[in-house]
Every structure is written in C-alpha cells, then in structure tokens.
C-alpha positions as semicolon CSV with decimal commas, in nm:
position;residue;x (nm);y (nm);z (nm)
1;M;-3,509;19,824;-11,125
2;I;-3,881;19,863;-11,204
3;A;-3,811;19,996;-11,554
4;E;-3,566;19,716;-11,634
5;T;-3,812;19,453;-11,518
6;R;-4,094;19,612;-11,719
7;N;-3,878;19,601;-12,034
8;L;-3,853;19,223;-11,998
9;S;-4,227;19,204;-12,074
10;N;-4,185;19,364;-12,418
11;P;-4,317;19,131;-12,693
12;F;-4,012;18,946;-12,824
13;I;-4,098;18,960;-13,195
14;E;-3,973;19,134;-13,506
15;R;-4,114;19,471;-13,605
16;P;-4,452;19,408;-13,775
17;L;-4,513;19,523;-14,133
18;G;-4,737;19,817;-14,214
19;E;-4,903;20,035;-13,954
20;Q;-4,739;19,989;-13,616
21;K;-4,962;19,885;-13,329
22;A;-4,870;20,013;-12,983
23;P;-4,834;19,741;-12,719
24;I;-5,098;19,749;-12,446
25;A;-4,925;19,743;-12,109
26;A;-5,060;19,605;-11,783
27;C;-4,916;19,530;-11,444
28;T;-5,043;19,419;-11,107
29;Y;-4,914;19,428;-10,751
30;S;-5,026;19,370;-10,393
31;K;-5,293;19,596;-10,247
32;E;-5,073;19,634;-9,940
33;L;-4,790;19,787;-10,145
34;D;-4,945;20,132;-10,189
35;P;-5,009;20,340;-9,876
36;K;-5,221;20,579;-10,089
37;D;-5,081;20,898;-9,937
38;D;-4,832;21,170;-10,036
39;S;-4,529;20,957;-9,960
40;P;-4,250;20,900;-10,216
41;R;-4,354;20,532;-10,234
42;S;-4,710;20,620;-10,331
43;M;-4,587;20,870;-10,594
44;L;-4,343;20,612;-10,734
45;I;-4,622;20,352;-10,765
46;A;-4,849;20,603;-10,943
47;K;-4,572;20,697;-11,188
48;E;-4,404;20,363;-11,259
49;L;-4,699;20,126;-11,217
50;G;-5,021;20,325;-11,242
51;N;-4,917;20,488;-11,573
52;Y;-4,853;20,142;-11,719
53;G;-5,192;19,987;-11,653
54;G;-5,122;19,912;-11,289
55;T;-5,403;19,744;-11,095
56;P;-5,366;19,623;-10,734
57;D;-5,475;19,266;-10,661
58;E;-5,517;19,091;-10,328
59;D;-5,382;18,763;-10,468
60;I;-5,041;18,912;-10,551
61;P;-4,775;18,874;-10,275
62;L;-4,639;19,190;-10,119
63;N;-4,294;19,149;-10,271
64;M;-4,412;19,073;-10,627
65;I;-4,489;19,304;-10,920
66;M;-4,614;19,137;-11,241
67;F;-4,579;19,304;-11,583
68;Y;-4,752;19,209;-11,908
69;Q;-4,753;19,364;-12,256
70;S;-4,941;19,248;-12,564
71;I;-4,992;19,363;-12,922
72;Y;-5,357;19,307;-13,005
73;G;-5,474;19,265;-13,363
74;L;-5,135;19,126;-13,470
75;R;-5,156;18,868;-13,750
76;A;-4,903;18,628;-13,899
77;N;-4,916;18,799;-14,239
78;K;-4,787;19,118;-14,071
79;L;-4,463;18,945;-13,974
80;S;-4,215;18,940;-14,262
81;K;-4,115;18,574;-14,230
82;F;-4,479;18,457;-14,240
83;S;-4,613;18,701;-14,499
84;P;-4,674;18,644;-14,871
85;G;-4,479;18,860;-15,113
86;C;-4,610;19,194;-15,238
87;A;-4,487;19,323;-15,575
88;A;-4,620;19,674;-15,506
89;E;-4,403;19,696;-15,194
90;G;-4,108;19,518;-15,354
91;R;-4,128;19,242;-15,094
92;S;-4,072;18,874;-15,168
93;D;-4,233;18,580;-14,989
94;G;-4,132;18,544;-14,625
95;E;-3,892;18,266;-14,530
96;Y;-4,149;18,056;-14,341
97;Y;-4,428;18,131;-14,589
98;K;-4,211;18,019;-14,881
99;A;-4,089;17,706;-14,701
100;Y;-4,447;17,604;-14,614
101;Y;-4,582;17,641;-14,967
102;E;-4,281;17,466;-15,119
103;V;-4,386;17,161;-14,917
104;V;-4,767;17,170;-14,951
105;S;-4,748;17,250;-15,323
106;Q;-4,620;16,894;-15,373
107;I;-4,903;16,719;-15,189
108;K;-5,136;16,525;-15,418
109;P;-5,470;16,363;-15,329
110;K;-5,309;16,015;-15,342
111;S;-5,043;15,946;-15,079
112;D;-4,846;15,712;-15,303
113;K;-4,802;15,996;-15,555
114;T;-4,685;16,250;-15,295
115;P;-4,307;16,285;-15,240
116;V;-4,331;16,488;-14,917
117;I;-4,486;16,458;-14,571
118;T;-4,759;16,705;-14,480
119;P;-4,664;16,953;-14,206
120;H;-5,019;16,923;-14,067
121;I;-5,185;16,674;-13,832
122;D;-5,449;16,617;-14,101
123;R;-5,315;16,564;-14,454
124;N;-5,591;16,785;-14,602
125;W;-5,537;17,095;-14,391
126;H;-5,332;17,266;-14,660
127;I;-5,646;17,271;-14,880
128;V;-5,842;17,597;-14,853
129;S;-6,176;17,416;-14,855
130;A;-6,070;17,196;-14,560
131;L;-5,898;17,463;-14,349
132;P;-5,938;17,825;-14,464
133;D;-5,627;18,040;-14,461
134;L;-5,611;18,285;-14,170
135;D;-5,499;18,548;-14,419
136;E;-5,821;18,637;-14,603
137;E;-5,635;18,792;-14,895
138;N;-5,425;18,479;-14,941
139;Q;-5,741;18,268;-14,918
140;R;-5,901;18,472;-15,198
141;R;-5,584;18,444;-15,407
142;Q;-5,583;18,064;-15,379
143;E;-5,955;18,045;-15,461
144;R;-5,902;18,263;-15,767
145;E;-5,616;18,041;-15,883
146;I;-5,846;17,737;-15,855
147;Y;-6,121;17,918;-16,049
148;R;-5,873;18,027;-16,318
149;A;-5,726;17,678;-16,351
150;F;-6,080;17,538;-16,382
151;A;-6,173;17,789;-16,654
152;L;-5,850;17,741;-16,849
153;G;-5,875;17,364;-16,817
154;I;-6,226;17,360;-16,964
155;I;-6,177;17,629;-17,229
156;C;-5,835;17,515;-17,350
157;D;-5,911;17,139;-17,347
158;L;-5,655;17,063;-17,078
159;V;-5,925;16,895;-16,871
160;C;-6,084;16,644;-17,107
161;Y;-6,390;16,420;-17,078
162;S;-6,223;16,105;-17,209
163;K;-6,357;15,760;-17,287
164;I;-6,187;15,506;-17,061
165;S;-6,386;15,201;-17,160
166;E;-6,721;15,118;-17,316
167;G;-6,977;15,348;-17,158
168;K;-6,728;15,493;-16,909
169;Y;-6,593;15,847;-16,932
170;L;-6,371;16,035;-16,687
171;Y;-6,235;16,386;-16,663
172;R;-5,856;16,381;-16,690
173;L;-5,577;16,633;-16,705
174;E;-5,422;16,593;-17,050
175;L;-5,118;16,805;-17,135
176;N;-4,883;16,763;-17,430
177;D;-4,583;16,540;-17,358
178;L;-4,727;16,428;-17,024
179;E;-4,915;16,115;-16,927
180;P;-5,288;16,181;-16,875
181;E;-5,369;16,222;-16,506
182;E;-5,703;16,095;-16,379
183;F;-5,865;16,332;-16,134
184;V;-5,980;16,213;-15,793
185;V;-6,252;16,393;-15,594
186;S;-6,284;16,448;-15,219
187;N;-6,450;16,113;-15,150
188;G;-6,169;15,927;-15,328
189;T;-6,368;15,832;-15,637
190;P;-6,278;15,913;-16,000
191;C;-6,399;16,243;-16,147
192;D;-6,682;16,165;-16,388
193;H;-6,905;16,474;-16,358
194;Y;-6,846;16,832;-16,466
195;Y;-6,887;16,985;-16,120
196;E;-6,640;16,735;-15,975
197;V;-6,360;16,892;-16,181
198;L;-6,372;17,194;-15,950
199;D;-6,360;16,967;-15,644
200;A;-6,071;16,769;-15,794
201;L;-5,871;17,089;-15,853
202;T;-5,951;17,224;-15,507
203;I;-5,793;16,922;-15,337
204;N;-5,502;16,908;-15,583
205;P;-5,292;17,229;-15,569
206;V;-5,029;17,053;-15,780
207;A;-5,272;17,023;-16,072
208;V;-5,380;17,386;-16,029
209;Q;-5,023;17,512;-16,055
210;T;-4,951;17,273;-16,343
211;I;-5,239;17,418;-16,547
212;L;-5,151;17,778;-16,464
213;S;-4,782;17,731;-16,542
214;Y;-4,857;17,544;-16,865
215;M;-5,090;17,817;-16,990
216;K;-4,859;18,098;-16,878
217;E;-4,583;17,946;-17,090
218;K;-4,820;17,889;-17,383
219;F;-4,940;18,250;-17,375
220;A;-4,579;18,371;-17,355
221;D;-4,485;18,160;-17,658
222;E;-4,779;18,307;-17,846
223;R;-4,670;18,663;-17,768
224;N;-4,311;18,587;-17,870
225;S;-4,408;18,433;-18,204
226;S;-4,298;18,613;-18,519
227;G;-4,647;18,651;-18,665
228;K;-4,881;18,947;-18,612
229;L;-5,089;18,898;-18,301
230;D;-5,441;19,027;-18,247
231;F;-5,713;18,928;-18,005
232;E;-5,965;18,820;-18,267
233;H;-5,732;18,548;-18,402
234;S;-5,555;18,465;-18,077
235;Y;-5,525;18,120;-17,923
236;L;-5,767;18,183;-17,637
237;R;-6,024;18,340;-17,870
238;R;-6,010;18,036;-18,100
239;Q;-6,054;17,802;-17,804
240;I;-6,359;17,995;-17,684
241;N;-6,507;17,983;-18,036
242;E;-6,488;17,601;-18,021
243;L;-6,614;17,567;-17,662
244;A;-6,832;17,258;-17,620
245;S;-6,932;16,996;-17,364
246;I;-6,893;16,630;-17,456
247;E;-7,062;16,520;-17,132
248;Y;-7,378;16,714;-17,220
249;G;-7,348;16,688;-17,598
250;K;-7,368;17,063;-17,646
251;A;-7,159;17,276;-17,883
252;G;-7,163;17,651;-17,931
253;L;-7,109;17,729;-17,565
254;S;-7,013;18,072;-17,432
255;I;-6,790;18,169;-17,142
256;F;-7,107;18,212;-16,934
257;D;-7,196;17,849;-16,990
258;V;-6,873;17,744;-16,815
259;A;-7,025;17,883;-16,494
260;L;-7,386;17,780;-16,561
261;L;-7,297;17,416;-16,629
262;L;-7,182;17,401;-16,267
263;K;-7,541;17,465;-16,162
264;V;-7,666;17,199;-16,402
265;S;-7,413;16,940;-16,290
266;T;-7,403;16,999;-15,913
267;P;-7,664;16,835;-15,686
268;S;-7,896;17,113;-15,569
269;A;-7,807;17,075;-15,200
270;E;-7,435;17,112;-15,275
271;F;-7,439;17,403;-15,517
272;D;-7,274;17,723;-15,393
273;K;-7,381;18,021;-15,599
274;T;-7,093;18,236;-15,473
275;V;-6,842;17,992;-15,623
276;G;-7,012;18,005;-15,963
277;K;-7,016;18,384;-15,953
278;G;-6,649;18,383;-15,851
279;I;-6,564;18,169;-16,153
280;M;-6,757;18,407;-16,382
281;R;-6,565;18,706;-16,249
282;E;-6,234;18,525;-16,285
283;I;-6,309;18,431;-16,648
284;L;-6,378;18,795;-16,734
285;T;-6,061;18,904;-16,553
286;L;-5,859;18,636;-16,731
287;I;-5,981;18,745;-17,075
288;Y;-5,924;19,115;-17,004
289;E;-5,570;19,052;-16,880
290;Y;-5,503;18,828;-17,180
291;A;-5,627;19,092;-17,426
292;Q;-5,411;19,349;-17,247
293;T;-5,099;19,169;-17,367
294;M;-5,179;19,213;-17,737
295;V;-5,407;19,516;-17,773
296;L;-5,324;19,887;-17,758
297;E;-5,445;20,046;-17,436
298;A;-5,668;20,289;-17,626
299;D;-5,846;19,999;-17,800
300;L;-5,853;19,753;-17,510
301;D;-6,187;19,830;-17,347
302;G;-6,367;19,854;-17,681
303;I;-6,236;19,519;-17,807
304;Y;-6,306;19,355;-17,473
305;G;-6,658;19,500;-17,461
306;K;-6,737;19,379;-17,813
307;F;-6,620;19,028;-17,720
308;V;-6,828;19,019;-17,400
309;L;-7,135;19,136;-17,590
310;E;-7,092;18,855;-17,846
311;Q;-7,061;18,598;-17,569
312;F;-7,358;18,754;-17,390
313;E;-7,577;18,720;-17,698
314;M;-7,463;18,360;-17,750
315;F;-7,540;18,279;-17,387
316;D;-7,887;18,429;-17,419
317;K;-7,958;18,195;-17,711
318;N;-7,835;17,894;-17,512
319;I;-8,066;17,960;-17,218
320;D;-8,359;17,788;-17,389
321;W;-8,151;17,469;-17,403
322;Y;-8,116;17,469;-17,025
323;M;-8,486;17,537;-16,971
324;D;-8,585;17,260;-17,210
325;N;-8,358;16,997;-17,054
326;W;-8,374;17,062;-16,680
327;K;-8,665;17,124;-16,447
328;D;-8,465;17,338;-16,204
329;N;-8,529;17,708;-16,220
330;F;-8,199;17,874;-16,312
331;S;-8,338;18,225;-16,348
332;D;-8,179;18,383;-16,040
333;Y;-7,839;18,236;-16,113
334;I;-7,859;18,327;-16,483
335;N;-7,941;18,684;-16,383
336;D;-7,644;18,682;-16,144
337;L;-7,405;18,575;-16,420
338;M;-7,544;18,831;-16,662
339;R;-7,532;19,105;-16,401
340;I;-7,163;19,042;-16,334
341;A;-7,081;19,107;-16,701
342;V;-7,317;19,405;-16,730
343;S;-7,164;19,567;-16,421
344;D;-6,813;19,508;-16,556
345;I;-6,900;19,679;-16,884
346;E;-7,066;19,965;-16,698
347;R;-6,751;20,019;-16,487
348;K;-6,551;20,048;-16,808
349;K;-6,794;20,320;-16,924
350;L;-6,885;20,139;-17,247
351;T;-7,227;20,299;-17,258
352;D;-7,356;20,164;-17,593
353;I;-7,256;19,806;-17,514
354;Y;-7,388;19,840;-17,161
355;E;-7,731;19,950;-17,286
356;K;-7,747;19,660;-17,535
357;M;-7,655;19,406;-17,269
358;R;-7,897;19,554;-17,017
359;K;-8,177;19,528;-17,273
360;I;-8,090;19,165;-17,352
361;M;-8,084;19,078;-16,980
362;K;-8,419;19,248;-16,921
363;E;-8,585;19,070;-17,212
364;S;-8,429;18,736;-17,116
365;S;-8,552;18,765;-16,759
366;K;-8,901;18,859;-16,878
367;K;-8,910;18,562;-17,117
368;R;-8,818;18,325;-16,837
369;G;-9,088;18,470;-16,616
C-alpha cells in the first residue's frame, strides 16, 4: 500500500532528453506514527519512509502520509515536444516548439499586417529583446539570425536608404518582385537611421526570415549556375567590394565598417558594444561559410585569410574618416573589432597573415593614442 501510494507521486512527464536526472523524493508523516523502537512498525517506517526522504512533522495527522517527488534542473528544452531540433542528433523540432514558432513567425510590428493572434499576453513577448528565451542556446541562435539578416541586408542592398520625398530618406526592405516594405522601429516611428535597422529587424522576425530565405536561395542559384565559381568573383565578394553608405556619404567601406557605423549612428547611452561585436563575429562566420561552398578545403583558410587581411587594411585606412568626423572616442571599440578578426585568423593558424594584422592593429592603436 505504501509503495503504490508513493508511485503516485512520480513526476507525470515524458522521459527527458539527454542525461537523465534522478527524481528527489521526500515524504512526511505524523511524529506520533513512529514509536522509535525495535518494533516491526518502526522498522517499516525506516525502510519505506525514512529511505525516501521521510521527515516527521507535528502538523501531519496521524493517519496521513504525504509523498512528493521532483526533478530539479529540468528545462523545457529537455522535453522532446518543447525542444528545438538538433541535426547532430537527428531530431526535428518538437511538436509544441514548431507550433509556437509557426505562429510567432507571422507576427509583424503592425497589427493590421499580422494575420495571426499572438499566443502571449503582451504582443511583443515573442521578440527576444522584449522577453529573452529561457533556452539560452535558442536565444543566441535567434540573435545570430538577426545579426546575419542585418549584415546581409546592408551588404547585399536588400535594406536600402531610399528617398521618400524631398529631404526625407527611410530605410526599407527592397527585394526583387516584392513591394518595398518600410521598416518600423520599437517606438512605432519610421526607420530613418542606420542603427534603427537593427532595432527594426529585432522586432520583425518575419523580415529576418525573409532576408535569410531570399539570400539562401540566391546563394543556391549561384552555386547551381553553369559558370565556373570562385570566391574572388562571387556575388557576395562583389557586393562587399561596392559597400557604401548613402546616409553618411561614404564609399569604400569594409566589412568592419558595418559594425563600426552602429557606434557612429547609435546615441551613446543606447549603444551596446556586445551587439556590435556579435555582428562582427557573425559577418566573419557568414563569409567563411559562404567561401566553404565554392573553395577546396585545402585552400579555404588561405583564401579566407587573404580576404580578411584586405578588409582589415581597408578598415585601417577608413579609421581617419571616423576620427575626423566625430568627436566620440572609438578606440576601444575599434580595437575590439580588430581583435575579433585577429583572433579568428590566429585560431586558423595563418601565422603570416596573423602577424601582419597584429602589426597593423598595434600601429593603428598607437596612432589613435
């Protein structure tokens, strides 16, 4: 009878994924129940209750035994229906996880443009900046997708600084065969500053996925084309060669400038250095993964390293432009961006390129004081 009752307290959930956590058992009973002697009753209590976390309590009636079991450290992403998919483990998205994201992936900043009803009390709680995901890995994945969409939008001219009327320019999402979409930022106003593009994408998961899907298809078409494909003459390389900012009237920008312009554009009190550094890392990852699709493995690191060095040298030449036009001291942040690239090249054991970049960074920092 005791064993059957205790089994009723087992956590009524599916078997968690990964390492199994043992339930922690507890039970309580009346202090008057145990005579604390050598009697069969006392031995039974020690065996069936004491060995399962039994603790006597004066508030428990004589004829009551209360059982409790709990799995501590259990998280939603360890339950298959709530967990995101994992290619390495051959596991697809969980049923509830998939259903949730199918809904929230359709929510746009403007209610009249949204075909679904939010599952949350607050219509912004699906946005990672408004309510962080309890699954840290999934939070990082969503942030990286936003950073990648931002970088691709700027580099590939999908997010354009367009003239709307005399003296008025706005950032809009402009894709072939689709009507231009004006971005809206968190406060509900149009997106007319560079840094606001990131905010506009953060609150608009639909736009993020649109950009990523559009570019994924474009890259696939490029790979499947009949012509010979090499990184130096590839689509993304050509776009980077032509990188410019209409808002700031500056051509000849490097991939590092994509991240540094955030510092220039963002009000000082609002700038988050970790976001800028995250974007820089994601740009480098994007380019490496892109080159991977068209370069032999033996040549990959060398070609990638040569490209990063060229961009690094271009960025170093552009730094004077920032110092001449803005009073803010960017030195720490510039060093952070440079250090990310230098560390990446060092990890790939490209010693000659690493030494050249380290020398450039050292001289640049010294010049800036």
